[in-house]
All heavy atoms as an XYZ file, in Angstrom:
1003
protein
N     107.151     65.146     99.085
C     106.004     65.682     99.809
C     105.951     65.117    101.221
O     105.605     65.829    102.142
C     104.725     65.377     99.020
C     103.453     65.782     99.711
S     103.411     67.529    100.114
C     102.029     67.570    101.180
N     106.297     63.842    101.391
C     106.225     63.235    102.725
C     107.210     63.878    103.688
O     106.911     64.027    104.869
C     106.444     61.734    102.610
C     105.269     61.048    101.926
C     105.541     59.588    101.625
O     106.465     59.008    102.207
O     104.806     59.038    100.797
N     108.380     64.291    103.191
C     109.354     64.980    104.033
C     108.804     66.327    104.465
O     108.909     66.707    105.632
C     110.701     65.156    103.285
C     111.639     66.043    104.069
C     111.329     63.816    102.996
N     108.196     67.045    103.547
C     107.603     68.334    103.880
C     106.516     68.144    104.927
O     106.472     68.853    105.930
C     107.033     69.037    102.621
C     106.192     70.248    102.995
C     108.157     69.441    101.682
N     105.642     67.191    104.719
C     104.528     66.966    105.651
C     105.029     66.558    107.038
O     104.478     66.987    108.044
C     103.587     65.898    105.080
C     102.234     65.896    105.727
C     101.533     67.224    105.486
C     100.151     67.213    106.057
N      99.591     68.545    106.198
N     106.091     65.774    107.087
C     106.633     65.342    108.373
C     107.206     66.518    109.166
O     107.097     66.560    110.395
C     107.705     64.285    108.156
N     107.821     67.468    108.474
C     108.461     68.594    109.143
C     107.598     69.843    109.255
O     107.921     70.749    110.012
C     109.758     68.952    108.410
C     110.790     67.863    108.540
O     111.030     67.352    109.621
N     111.391     67.479    107.430
N     106.531     69.890    108.476
C     105.664     71.070    108.453
C     104.201     70.617    108.468
O     103.551     70.539    107.423
C     105.967     71.919    107.209
C     107.403     72.305    107.126
N     107.946     73.283    107.908
C     108.420     71.791    106.381
C     109.237     73.385    107.639
N     109.547     72.490    106.729
N     103.685     70.355    109.649
C     102.353     69.751    109.767
C     101.197     70.580    109.222
O     100.159     70.023    108.893
C     102.198     69.511    111.270
C     103.189     70.413    111.917
C     104.313     70.589    110.942
N     101.357     71.885    109.107
C     100.237     72.684    108.597
C     100.298     72.863    107.088
O      99.379     73.435    106.503
C     100.197     74.081    109.250
O     101.323     74.862    108.825
C     100.157     73.980    110.764
N     101.366     72.393    106.447
C     101.545     72.616    104.999
C     100.640     71.705    104.185
O     100.586     70.499    104.385
C     102.995     72.383    104.605
N      99.928     72.320    103.255
C      99.080     71.596    102.316
C      99.585     71.920    100.917
O      99.635     73.095    100.532
C      97.599     72.015    102.455
C      96.745     71.335    101.399
C      97.091     71.734    103.859
N      99.975     70.900    100.193
C     100.505     71.094     98.843
C      99.442     71.697     97.943
O      98.308     71.256     97.891
C     100.938     69.736     98.292
C     101.389     69.746     96.872
C     101.612     68.338     96.371
O     102.112     67.492     97.136
O     101.257     68.079     95.222
N      99.839     72.728     97.218
C      98.950     73.354     96.245
C      99.412     73.060     94.823
O      98.618     72.884     93.931
C      98.899     74.867     96.469
C      97.847     75.546     95.633
C      97.665     76.989     96.037
N      96.633     77.590     95.231
C      96.799     77.974     93.970
N      97.955     77.821     93.380
N      95.797     78.515     93.302
N     100.737     73.015     94.631
C     101.314     72.736     93.316
C     102.768     72.340     93.502
O     103.443     72.864     94.383
C     101.231     73.982     92.435
O     101.993     73.811     91.256
N     103.250     71.442     92.677
C     104.654     71.061     92.731
C     105.476     71.724     91.632
O     106.626     71.381     91.413
C     104.801     69.533     92.662
C     104.356     68.803     93.918
C     104.505     67.310     93.748
C     105.141     69.279     95.128
N     104.914     72.668     90.932
C     105.638     73.356     89.857
C     106.798     74.152     90.441
O     106.694     74.714     91.521
C     104.699     74.287     89.109
C     103.575     73.470     88.457
C     102.859     74.195     87.419
N     103.795     74.527     86.356
C     103.506     75.349     85.382
N     102.331     75.916     85.347
N     104.374     75.620     84.437
N     107.878     74.197     89.700
C     109.046     74.938     90.174
C     109.559     75.916     89.118
O     110.734     76.236     89.081
C     110.152     73.974     90.588
O     110.566     73.199     89.485
N     108.667     76.403     88.278
C     109.067     77.352     87.238
C     109.068     78.791     87.754
O     109.423     79.706     87.022
C     108.122     77.265     86.018
O     106.785     77.466     86.465
C     108.246     75.911     85.333
N     108.687     78.986     89.007
C     108.666     80.317     89.614
C     109.085     80.181     91.071
O     109.114     79.081     91.618
C     107.264     80.945     89.506
C     106.161     80.097     90.100
C     105.751     80.277     91.418
C     105.529     79.112     89.350
C     104.748     79.505     91.969
C     104.523     78.330     89.896
C     104.136     78.536     91.203
O     103.141     77.754     91.750
N     109.421     81.287     91.687
C     109.748     81.287     93.106
C     108.696     82.104     93.860
O     107.699     82.532     93.277
C     111.169     81.824     93.332
C     111.347     83.269     92.899
O     110.440     83.905     92.372
N     112.537     83.797     93.116
N     108.921     82.333     95.156
C     107.929     83.061     95.959
C     107.672     84.459     95.396
O     106.539     84.922     95.363
C     108.364     83.134     97.415
S     109.903     84.040     97.739
N     108.731     85.113     94.936
C     108.577     86.449     94.359
C     107.783     86.405     93.053
O     106.936     87.255     92.807
C     109.960     87.060     94.102
C     110.724     87.367     95.372
S     110.157     88.882     96.137
C     110.766     90.072     94.945
N     108.052     85.402     92.220
C     107.307     85.247     90.971
C     105.847     84.933     91.213
O     104.967     85.371     90.470
N     105.571     84.174     92.284
C     104.186     83.866     92.629
C     103.439     85.140     93.019
O     102.338     85.396     92.547
C     104.132     82.863     93.788
C     102.726     82.395     94.117
S     102.579     81.653     95.751
C     102.287     83.114     96.736
N     104.069     85.965     93.849
C     103.408     87.158     94.371
C     103.327     88.289     93.346
O     102.292     88.920     93.196
C     104.124     87.659     95.656
C     103.577     88.998     96.109
C     103.999     86.622     96.766
N     104.415     88.542     92.625
C     104.502     89.735     91.786
C     104.424     89.480     90.279
O     104.329     90.433     89.508
C     105.793     90.501     92.090
C     105.844     91.039     93.495
C     106.636     90.431     94.451
C     105.091     92.141     93.854
C     106.687     90.922     95.753
C     105.136     92.640     95.153
C     105.931     92.029     96.107
N     104.486     88.226     89.844
C     104.518     87.962     88.395
C     103.564     86.849     87.980
O     103.798     86.175     86.983
C     105.938     87.634     87.946
N     102.498     86.654     88.733
C     101.456     85.686     88.376
C     101.996     84.291     88.053
O     101.569     83.649     87.106
C     100.639     86.206     87.181
O     100.060     87.438     87.500
N     102.993     83.863     88.839
C     103.556     82.512     88.705
C     104.252     82.267     87.363
O     104.341     81.135     86.920
C     102.496     81.446     88.941
C     101.887     81.458     90.307
C     100.821     80.377     90.452
N     100.316     80.339     91.795
C      99.299     81.065     92.241
N      98.685     81.901     91.435
N      98.902     80.961     93.492
N     104.742     83.307     86.728
C     105.338     83.138     85.399
C     106.854     83.067     85.399
O     107.442     82.651     84.408
C     104.907     84.280     84.486
C     103.438     84.250     84.138
C     103.105     85.292     83.087
N     103.557     86.607     83.469
C     102.785     87.588     83.909
N     101.500     87.387     84.032
N     103.277     88.763     84.224
N     107.522     83.488     86.484
C     108.979     83.574     86.444
C     109.551     83.621     87.849
O     108.815     83.664     88.831
C     109.413     84.839     85.661
O     110.809     84.785     85.413
C     109.050     86.106     86.399
N     110.849     83.630     87.920
C     111.558     83.844     89.183
C     112.034     85.293     89.237
O     112.465     85.843     88.230
C     112.769     82.921     89.281
S     112.345     81.191     89.442
N     111.927     85.888     90.406
C     112.428     87.239     90.651
C     113.320     87.147     91.879
O     112.909     86.577     92.901
C     111.283     88.241     90.904
C     110.314     88.290     89.720
C     111.836     89.628     91.219
C     109.049     89.096     89.990
N     114.501     87.698     91.819
C     115.424     87.622     92.941
C     114.850     88.346     94.155
O     114.330     89.462     94.036
C     116.776     88.234     92.543
C     117.868     87.821     93.495
O     117.762     88.148     94.704
O     118.830     87.170     93.052
N     114.978     87.731     95.314
C     114.439     88.285     96.558
C     115.058     89.643     96.892
O     114.443     90.454     97.582
C     114.609     87.281     97.722
C     113.757     87.672     98.936
C     116.069     87.127     98.108
C     112.296     87.443     98.782
N     116.242     89.927     96.363
C     116.873     91.223     96.643
C     116.060     92.391     96.099
O     116.246     93.531     96.506
C     118.295     91.276     96.094
C     118.371     91.391     94.590
C     119.792     91.411     94.059
O     120.680     90.791     94.665
O     119.998     92.056     93.023
N     115.108     92.128     95.204
C     114.273     93.180     94.624
C     112.987     93.420     95.418
O     112.181     94.276     95.038
C     113.922     92.844     93.174
C     115.123     92.684     92.296
N     115.994     93.714     92.035
C     115.601     91.606     91.645
C     116.955     93.286     91.245
N     116.743     92.010     90.997
N     112.797     92.691     96.503
C     111.545     92.814     97.254
C     111.308     94.234     97.765
O     110.219     94.774     97.611
C     111.493     91.818     98.407
C     110.233     91.835     99.264
C     108.977     91.645     98.419
C     110.311     90.776    100.354
N     112.298     94.858     98.365
C     112.124     96.220     98.880
C     111.703     97.196     97.797
O     110.806     98.010     97.998
N     112.333     97.092     96.639
C     111.998     97.967     95.516
C     110.564     97.722     95.041
O     109.811     98.676     94.813
C     112.977     97.744     94.359
C     112.703     98.545     93.093
C     112.862    100.038     93.346
C     113.618     98.080     91.969
N     110.173     96.453     94.914
C     108.813     96.151     94.462
C     107.766     96.631     95.459
O     106.729     97.181     95.063
C     108.661     94.648     94.211
C     109.343     94.152     92.949
C     109.390     92.631     92.926
C     108.636     94.676     91.719
N     108.014     96.443     96.736
C     107.066     96.931     97.745
C     106.900     98.440     97.631
O     105.784     98.962     97.656
C     107.530     96.553     99.149
C     107.491     95.068     99.497
C     108.196     94.806    100.822
C     106.064     94.545     99.534
N     108.003     99.139     97.466
C     107.971    100.598     97.355
C     107.320    101.051     96.048
O     106.389    101.865     96.061
C     109.403    101.136     97.430
O     109.425    102.513     97.178
N     107.771    100.511     94.942
C     107.275    100.938     93.625
C     105.814    100.558     93.390
O     105.106    101.248     92.666
C     108.142    100.349     92.515
C     109.545    100.914     92.463
C     109.583    102.369     92.042
O     108.874    102.732     91.086
O     110.309    103.148     92.694
N     105.368     99.457     93.988
C     103.980     99.022     93.801
C     103.031     99.599     94.842
O     101.866     99.219     94.906
C     103.903     97.495     93.801
C     104.465     96.883     92.525
O     104.859     97.639     91.618
O     104.509     95.644     92.439
N     103.513    100.508     95.681
C     102.640    101.228     96.607
C     102.256    100.471     97.859
O     101.232    100.781     98.478
N     103.049     99.501     98.271
C     102.753     98.782     99.511
C     103.175     99.626    100.701
O     104.071    100.461    100.609
C     103.502     97.449     99.555
C     102.872     96.382     98.697
C     103.137     96.313     97.336
C     102.011     95.443     99.248
C     102.559     95.346     96.536
C     101.431     94.470     98.461
C     101.704     94.426     97.109
O     101.125     93.473     96.333
N     102.529     99.402    101.827
C     102.935    100.037    103.078
C     103.007     98.968    104.159
O     102.232     98.004    104.159
C     101.981    101.160    103.478
C     100.587    100.706    103.834
C      99.696    101.878    104.277
N      98.333    101.430    104.416
C      97.833    100.810    105.497
N      98.590    100.615    106.541
N      96.570    100.425    105.517
N     103.942     99.157    105.054
C     104.147     98.209    106.148
C     103.066     98.414    107.197
O     102.768     99.554    107.576
C     105.532     98.416    106.759
C     105.919     97.400    107.782
C     107.356     97.657    108.226
C     107.749     96.738    109.342
N     109.128     97.021    109.793
N     102.466     97.319    107.638
C     101.439     97.400    108.670
C     102.098     97.563    110.036
O     103.146     96.976    110.303
C     100.565     96.147    108.649
C      99.746     95.956    107.375
C      99.040     94.612    107.394
C      98.737     97.084    107.219
N     101.464     98.336    110.888
C     102.005     98.560    112.224
C     101.831     97.359    113.137
O     102.623     97.147    114.046
C     101.342     99.781    112.868
C     101.711    101.072    112.153
O     102.850    101.172    111.647
O     100.854    101.977    112.099
N     100.784     96.578    112.890
C     100.505     95.437    113.764
C      99.811     94.330    112.977
O      99.082     94.604    112.013
C      99.602     95.879    114.920
N     100.033     93.095    113.406
C      99.394     91.950    112.752
C      97.873     92.029    112.865
O      97.159     91.454    112.049
C      99.913     90.646    113.343
N      97.362     92.757    113.842
C      95.914     92.884    114.009
C      95.277     93.631    112.837
O      94.071     93.553    112.636
C      95.587     93.584    115.326
O      96.147     94.890    115.342
N      96.068     94.351    112.043
C      95.564     95.078    110.871
C      95.468     94.196    109.629
O      94.929     94.623    108.602
C      96.493     96.243    110.534
C      96.623     97.289    111.600
C      97.619     98.361    111.188
O      97.396     98.986    110.132
O      98.607     98.547    111.902
N      95.984     92.997    109.707
C      96.044     92.103    108.540
C      94.685     91.815    107.937
O      93.699     91.667    108.656
C      96.634     90.759    108.954
C      98.104     90.535    108.749
C      98.510     89.198    109.333
C      98.513     90.655    107.323
N      94.687     91.705    106.613
C      93.518     91.230    105.884
C      93.995     90.216    104.852
O      95.169     90.194    104.463
C      92.801     92.382    105.187
C      92.115     93.323    106.147
C      91.290     94.375    105.428
O      90.931     94.234    104.262
N      90.963     95.438    106.133
N      93.077     89.379    104.415
C      93.386     88.421    103.358
C      93.888     89.191    102.139
O      93.329     90.227    101.784
C      92.143     87.574    103.019
C      92.371     86.749    101.763
C      91.791     86.681    104.204
N      94.963     88.716    101.529
C      95.561     89.361    100.373
C      96.800     90.171    100.711
O      97.573     90.530     99.824
N      97.006     90.469    101.992
C      98.221     91.168    102.406
C      99.418     90.226    102.308
O      99.255     89.016    102.138
C      98.073     91.696    103.834
C      97.068     92.843    103.943
O      96.747     93.454    102.910
O      96.604     93.106    105.068
N     100.607     90.771    102.427
C     101.823     89.982    102.283
C     102.515     89.751    103.620
O     102.615     90.670    104.436
C     102.808     90.691    101.347
C     102.304     91.035     99.950
C     103.417     91.708     99.149
C     101.795     89.799     99.238
N     102.996     88.536    103.816
C     103.869     88.207    104.940
C     105.289     88.221    104.394
O     105.597     87.534    103.422
C     103.524     86.837    105.500
N     106.152     89.021    105.004
C     107.541     89.152    104.561
C     108.441     88.509    105.607
O     108.302     88.747    106.803
C     107.905     90.643    104.351
C     109.377     90.805    104.072
C     107.071     91.218    103.209
N     109.352     87.693    105.118
C     110.269     86.943    105.970
C     111.679     87.502    105.829
O     112.068     87.975    104.763
C     110.294     85.472    105.548
C     108.973     84.754    105.703
C     107.880     85.057    104.897
C     108.826     83.747    106.659
C     106.675     84.389    105.030
C     107.616     83.070    106.798
C     106.552     83.396    105.982
O     105.362     82.727    106.120
N     112.435     87.405    106.919
C     113.836     87.825    106.914
C     114.681     86.770    107.628
O     114.175     86.048    108.480
C     114.009     89.169    107.613
C     113.350     90.337    106.875
C     113.606     91.637    107.627
N     112.892     92.756    107.045
C     113.438     93.664    106.256
N     114.718     93.593    105.935
N     112.726     94.665    105.785
N     115.945     86.735    107.265
C     116.908     85.875    107.960
C     117.563     86.688    109.060
O     117.327     87.901    109.180
C     117.959     85.297    106.981
C     117.315     84.260    106.066
C     118.624     86.395    106.177
N     118.391     86.040    109.877
C     119.005     86.701    111.033
C     119.780     87.968    110.676
O     119.848     88.897    111.473
C     119.927     85.735    111.772
C     119.147     84.634    112.481
O     117.930     84.822    112.735
O     119.742     83.586    112.779
N     120.365     88.020    109.493
C     121.131     89.202    109.076
C     120.220     90.399    108.783
O     120.701     91.516    108.621
C     121.948     88.879    107.830
O     121.089     88.623    106.729
N     118.914     90.165    108.694
C     117.960     91.225    108.378
C     117.577     91.289    106.918
O     116.704     92.055    106.531
N     118.252     90.485    106.087
C     117.945     90.473    104.658
C     116.612     89.788    104.388
O     116.229     88.848    105.094
C     119.038     89.728    103.882
C     120.365     90.452    103.909
O     120.376     91.690    104.055
O     121.408     89.770    103.791
N     115.911     90.254    103.347
C     114.691     89.582    102.918
C     115.039     88.153    102.508
O     116.084     87.903    101.906
C     114.057     90.289    101.720
C     113.505     91.646    102.022
C     113.967     92.761    101.333
C     112.520     91.829    102.980
C     113.459     94.019    101.590
C     112.005     93.077    103.243
C     112.475     94.179    102.554
N     114.131     87.215    102.812
C     114.388     85.820    102.466
C     113.200     85.124    101.816
O     113.371     84.120    101.133
C     114.809     85.032    103.713
O     113.803     85.129    104.712
N     111.976     85.645    102.008
C     110.791     84.935    101.526
C     109.593     85.870    101.604
O     109.585     86.825    102.386
C     110.565     83.697    102.403
C     109.501     82.784    101.933
N     109.495     82.189    100.691
C     108.377     82.328    102.555
C     108.429     81.412    100.571
N     107.732     81.494    101.686
N     108.561     85.577    100.817
C     107.325     86.349    100.862
C     106.159     85.413    100.545
O     106.305     84.474     99.759
C     107.362     87.549     99.882
C     107.479     87.098     98.443
C     106.162     88.461    100.066
N     105.032     85.639    101.191
C     103.828     84.860    100.943
C     102.597     85.741    101.019
O     102.655     86.871    101.524
N     101.480     85.226    100.540
C     100.219     85.969    100.522
C      99.282     85.403    101.595
O      99.050     84.187    101.643
C      99.538     85.857     99.133
C      98.199     86.576     99.124
C     100.452     86.392     98.041
N      98.750     86.261    102.436
C      97.800     85.843    103.468
C      96.515     85.397    102.782
O      95.943     86.132    101.975
C      97.516     86.992    104.457
C      96.415     86.602    105.442
C      98.792     87.404    105.182
N      96.064     84.163    103.093
C      94.813     83.690    102.489
C      93.753     83.333    103.529
O      92.582     83.162    103.200
C      95.065     82.492    101.560
C      95.233     81.173    102.261
C      94.137     80.353    102.523
C      96.478     80.739    102.674
C      94.284     79.138    103.181
C      96.632     79.534    103.317
C      95.538     78.745    103.572
O      95.690     77.552    104.237
N      94.141     83.235    104.811
C      93.148     82.929    105.851
C      93.608     83.531    107.167
O      94.785     83.455    107.530
C      92.978     81.421    106.011
C      92.077     81.059    107.175
C      90.699     81.167    107.064
C      92.607     80.653    108.392
C      89.866     80.871    108.136
C      91.780     80.344    109.465
C      90.417     80.459    109.334
O      89.585     80.178    110.394
N      92.664     84.117    107.890
C      92.914     84.660    109.225
C      91.922     84.045    110.191
O      90.714     84.133    109.980
C      92.746     86.180    109.218
C      93.752     86.933    108.355
C      93.287     88.366    108.134
C      95.116     86.903    108.994
N      92.452     83.414    111.220
C      91.581     82.821    112.232
C      90.963     83.896    113.104
O      91.358     85.071    113.056
N      90.002     83.516    113.915
C      89.374     84.491    114.811
C      90.363     84.962    115.874
O      91.293     84.247    116.233
C      88.213     83.706    115.439
C      88.596     82.275    115.282
C      89.449     82.180    114.072
N      90.140     86.163    116.374
C      90.981     86.689    117.440
C      90.752     85.895    118.717
O      89.619     85.533    119.042
C      90.682     88.168    117.701
C      91.291     89.093    116.689
C      90.513     89.641    115.693
C      92.643     89.397    116.740
C      91.070     90.502    114.757
C      93.208     90.251    115.812
C      92.426     90.802    114.815
N      91.835     85.638    119.434
C      91.763     85.008    120.748
C      91.654     86.106    121.805
O      91.814     87.287    121.508
C      93.019     84.171    120.985
C      93.148     83.017    120.024
C      94.391     82.182    120.385
N      94.622     81.159    119.395
C      95.424     81.291    118.338
N      96.097     82.399    118.139
N      95.574     80.304    117.486
N      91.419     85.713    123.038
C      91.304     86.665    124.141
C      92.560     87.523    124.262
O      92.487     88.716    124.538
C      91.025     85.918    125.467
C      91.053     86.866    126.648
C      89.693     85.194    125.388
N      93.727     86.923    123.988
C      94.991     87.664    124.109
C      95.290     88.545    122.891
O      96.335     89.187    122.819
C      96.154     86.717    124.366
C      96.460     85.795    123.183
O      95.779     85.869    122.141
O      97.407     84.979    123.309
N      94.392     88.581    121.904
C      94.575     89.413    120.725
C      95.305     88.737    119.579
O      95.418     89.296    118.499
N      95.802     87.528    119.779
C      96.493     86.811    118.710
C      95.488     86.035    117.856
O      94.324     85.879    118.238
C      97.523     85.843    119.300
O      96.875     84.804    120.006
N      95.941     85.568    116.718
C      95.117     84.723    115.862
C      96.028     83.963    114.911
O      97.171     84.347    114.683
C      94.087     85.523    115.087
C      94.662     86.528    114.111
C      93.560     87.279    113.420
N      94.061     88.439    112.710
C      93.330     89.200    111.946
N      92.054     88.939    111.789
N      93.847     90.238    111.333
N      95.512     82.893    114.360
C      96.266     82.116    113.394
C      96.258     82.838    112.055
O      95.226     83.348    111.608
C      95.673     80.722    113.223
C      95.872     79.852    114.452
O      96.906     80.010    115.127
O      95.001     79.011    114.730
N      97.427     82.866    111.423
C      97.588     83.481    110.108
C      98.097     82.396    109.171
O      99.085     81.719    109.467
C      98.595     84.650    110.149
C      98.826     85.220    108.758
C      98.127     85.726    111.122
N      97.420     82.221    108.050
C      97.834     81.237    107.051
C      98.184     81.958    105.756
O      97.512     82.909    105.376
C      96.723     80.218    106.800
C      96.603     79.213    107.919
C      95.906     79.529    109.084
C      97.199     77.972    107.821
C      95.810     78.624    110.118
C      97.101     77.049    108.849
C      96.404     77.386    110.000
O      96.323     76.481    111.025
N      99.255     81.491    105.124
C      99.707     82.100    103.880
C      99.857     81.048    102.792
O      99.947     79.845    103.069
C     101.042     82.861    104.050
C     100.911     83.993    105.037
C     102.157     81.934    104.446
N      99.907     81.524    101.570
C     100.226     80.707    100.413
C     101.584     81.194     99.943
O     101.793     82.408     99.782
C      99.178     80.918     99.312
C      99.493     80.219     98.019
S      98.166     80.394     96.787
C      97.792     82.138     96.843
N     102.525     80.253     99.764
C     103.842     80.662     99.282
C     104.520     79.533     98.525
O     104.198     78.360     98.712
C     104.730     81.143    100.437
O     105.088     80.094    101.304
N     105.433     79.914     97.678
C     106.224     78.978     96.889
C     107.526     78.724     97.637
O     108.245     79.656     97.971
C     106.508     79.574     95.500
C     107.441     78.759     94.640
C     106.801     77.490     94.099
O     105.600     77.285     94.210
N     107.608     76.636     93.509
N     107.820     77.448     97.911
C     109.013     77.076     98.654
C     110.113     76.640     97.692
O     110.513     75.479     97.657
C     108.711     75.960     99.631
C     107.772     76.344    100.741
C     107.145     77.541    100.931
C     107.349     75.513    101.822
N     106.366     77.504    102.060
C     106.475     76.270    102.626
C     107.626     74.201    102.191
C     105.885     75.766    103.774
C     107.030     73.697    103.331
C     106.178     74.466    104.116
N     110.598     77.558     96.894
C     111.659     77.225     95.943
C     111.234     76.096     95.026
O     110.145     76.097     94.482
N     112.082     75.098     94.884
C     111.777     73.948     94.023
C     110.870     72.921     94.702
O     110.495     71.934     94.090
C     113.067     73.279     93.578
C     113.915     74.171     92.711
C     115.184     73.459     92.302
N     116.086     74.373     91.652
C     116.205     74.468     90.341
N     115.485     73.711     89.551
N     117.047     75.325     89.822
N     110.545     73.158     95.978
C     109.716     72.203     96.712
C     108.227     72.351     96.424
O     107.433     71.534     96.848
C     109.939     72.341     98.224
C     111.310     71.869     98.644
O     111.898     71.029     97.927
O     111.797     72.330     99.685
N     107.823     73.397     95.741
C     106.422     73.562     95.392
C     105.743     74.703     96.128
O     106.343     75.404     96.928
N     104.471     74.843     95.837
C     103.645     75.900     96.434
C     102.781     75.276     97.520
O     102.181     74.227     97.310
C     102.774     76.525     95.350
C     102.016     77.740     95.794
C     101.263     78.379     94.646
O     101.888     78.730     93.628
O     100.024     78.509     94.792
N     102.723     75.948     98.661
C     102.001     75.403     99.812
C     101.105     76.437    100.466
O     101.395     77.630    100.447
C     102.993     74.886    100.870
C     103.730     73.664    100.408
C     104.930     73.771     99.723
C     103.197     72.403    100.615
C     105.595     72.651     99.272
C     103.858     71.270    100.172
C     105.051     71.401     99.502
O     105.702     70.291     99.043
N     100.045     75.954    101.074
C      99.207     76.705    101.988
C      99.685     76.265    103.373
O      99.797     75.061    103.638
C      97.735     76.339    101.795
C      97.191     76.490    100.373
C      95.795     75.884    100.277
C      97.186     77.939     99.953
N      99.983     77.217    104.258
C     100.587     76.840    105.537
C     100.429     77.952    106.559
O     100.189     79.112    106.206
C     102.079     76.520    105.350
C     102.864     77.658    104.763
N     103.470     78.617    105.538
C     103.114     78.010    103.476
C     104.073     79.490    104.757
N     103.864     79.150    103.497
N     100.587     77.579    107.826
C     100.596     78.585    108.881
C     101.810     79.490    108.653
O     102.862     79.034    108.224
C     100.654     77.933    110.254
C     100.192     78.849    111.376
C     100.194     78.165    112.718
N     101.564     77.783    113.031
C     101.906     76.608    113.538
N     101.004     75.698    113.798
N     103.179     76.350    113.802
N     101.693     80.758    108.915
C     102.716     81.738    108.581
C     104.093     81.369    109.130
O     105.109     81.621    108.494
C     102.296     83.158    109.025
C     102.282     83.286    110.543
C     103.164     84.223    108.379
N     104.147     80.731    110.286
C     105.436     80.400    110.897
C     105.890     78.968    110.625
O     106.922     78.541    111.132
C     105.397     80.663    112.397
C     104.325     79.846    113.107
O     103.470     79.243    112.436
O     104.341     79.833    114.344
N     105.174     78.239    109.814
C     105.507     76.841    109.532
C     106.190     76.726    108.169
O     105.612     76.248    107.196
C     104.244     75.979    109.579
C     104.544     74.483    109.501
O     105.715     74.093    109.661
O     103.604     73.712    109.265
N     107.446     77.199    108.101
C     108.241     77.128    106.877
C     109.614     76.550    107.193
O     110.047     76.527    108.349
C     108.421     78.513    106.200
C     107.100     79.076    105.738
C     109.150     79.483    107.107
N     110.306     76.134    106.156
C     111.672     75.656    106.290
C     112.518     76.756    106.915
O     112.378     77.930    106.557
C     112.201     75.272    104.903
C     113.580     74.686    104.943
O     114.528     75.321    105.392
N     113.700     73.469    104.463
N     113.402     76.392    107.812
C     114.243     77.364    108.509
C     115.045     78.222    107.530
O     115.342     79.388    107.812
C     115.155     76.663    109.537
C     116.181     75.774    108.843
C     115.824     77.659    110.441
N     115.375     77.691    106.363
C     116.120     78.454    105.355
C     115.318     79.612    104.767
O     115.888     80.516    104.164
C     116.588     77.540    104.211
C     117.560     76.503    104.698
O     118.332     76.743    105.621
N     117.528     75.333    104.093
N     113.994     79.574    104.922
C     113.142     80.651    104.398
C     113.023     81.816    105.375
O     112.383     82.813    105.074
C     111.760     80.110    104.028
C     111.739     79.078    102.906
C     110.321     78.586    102.653
C     112.355     79.629    101.629
N     113.627     81.703    106.530
C     113.599     82.787    107.506
C     112.361     82.754    108.375
O     111.648     81.755    108.446
N     112.105     83.863    109.036
C     110.950     83.974    109.917
C     110.083     85.151    109.480
O     110.598     86.154    108.987
C     111.377     84.175    111.390
O     112.231     85.317    111.463
C     112.116     82.965    111.925
N     108.766     85.030    109.682
C     107.887     86.143    109.314
C     108.134     87.311    110.272
O     108.007     87.162    111.477
C     106.483     85.557    109.475
C     106.649     84.428    110.436
C     108.042     83.916    110.266
N     108.531     88.433    109.728
C     108.889     89.567    110.580
C     107.993     90.769    110.395
O     107.949     91.651    111.256
C     110.346     90.006    110.329
O     110.482     90.344    108.953
C     111.320     88.900    110.696
N     107.325     90.835    109.263
C     106.488     92.012    108.998
C     105.407     91.678    107.984
O     105.508     90.693    107.271
C     107.341     93.181    108.522
C     108.199     92.856    107.325
C     109.429     93.747    107.228
O     110.190     93.859    108.194
O     109.614     94.317    106.126
N     104.401     92.538    107.967
C     103.298     92.390    107.026
C     103.139     93.679    106.237
O     103.321     94.774    106.773
C     101.995     92.073    107.781
C     102.063     90.760    108.523
C     102.313     90.733    109.900
C     101.907     89.554    107.853
C     102.378     89.527    110.573
C     101.989     88.349    108.532
C     102.224     88.345    109.877
O     102.305     87.155    110.551
N     102.792     93.525    104.950
C     102.649     94.663    104.041
C     101.315     94.581    103.326
O     100.791     93.489    103.099
C     103.777     94.655    103.012
C     105.114     94.969    103.591
C     105.893     94.144    104.376
C     105.860     96.163    103.445
N     107.063     94.759    104.713
C     107.075     96.003    104.143
C     105.617     97.365    102.772
C     108.043     97.000    104.204
C     106.583     98.358    102.817
C     107.781     98.175    103.538
N     100.773     95.732    102.954
C      99.506     95.776    102.236
C      99.569     96.817    101.123
O     100.337     97.786    101.232
C      98.334     96.105    103.181
O      97.102     95.975    102.472
C      98.439     97.516    103.768
N      98.760     96.615    100.101
C      98.626     97.642     99.062
C      97.299     98.374     99.215
O      96.923     99.194     98.387
C      98.780     97.056     97.660
C      97.759     95.981     97.342
O      96.965     95.580     98.221
O      97.747     95.510     96.183
N      96.588     98.090    100.316
C      95.349     98.813    100.590
C      95.668    100.257    100.985
O      96.677    100.520    101.601
C      94.589     98.155    101.752
C      94.012     96.811    101.443
C      93.308     96.198    102.650
N      94.289     95.589    103.557
C      94.510     95.967    104.804
N      93.815     96.960    105.339
N      95.414     95.372    105.562
N      94.769    101.163    100.640
C      94.990    102.572    101.020
C      94.337    102.880    102.344
O      93.518    102.186    102.850
C      94.436    103.521     99.954
O      93.065    103.206     99.712
C      95.222    103.402     98.684
């Protein structure tokens, strides 16, 4: 935990369980691991739609991460949105499972480099 805290100042430990991964946390109620390669299919089959802009975000939407190759690498659930700033930006916080390192509450861009970067947001709202 101290290594995580040193490298990720916004991360707050929620659980150290490693019986599920980020996909299992989001789509299987923390019961199992689901390979990240199935993310596109789950988003499509479960009726998610990609948001056009981060300004449309609401709590409960998904932050989707990709690596440089464009492949999906990570997913988290938005749990807090800060107020809008004058420039239209705001802080976005997500809850996500970091592999065997545990589940964390953290700023959307404060993840291990191996988890990729947040590139898009998805919602199941109509």
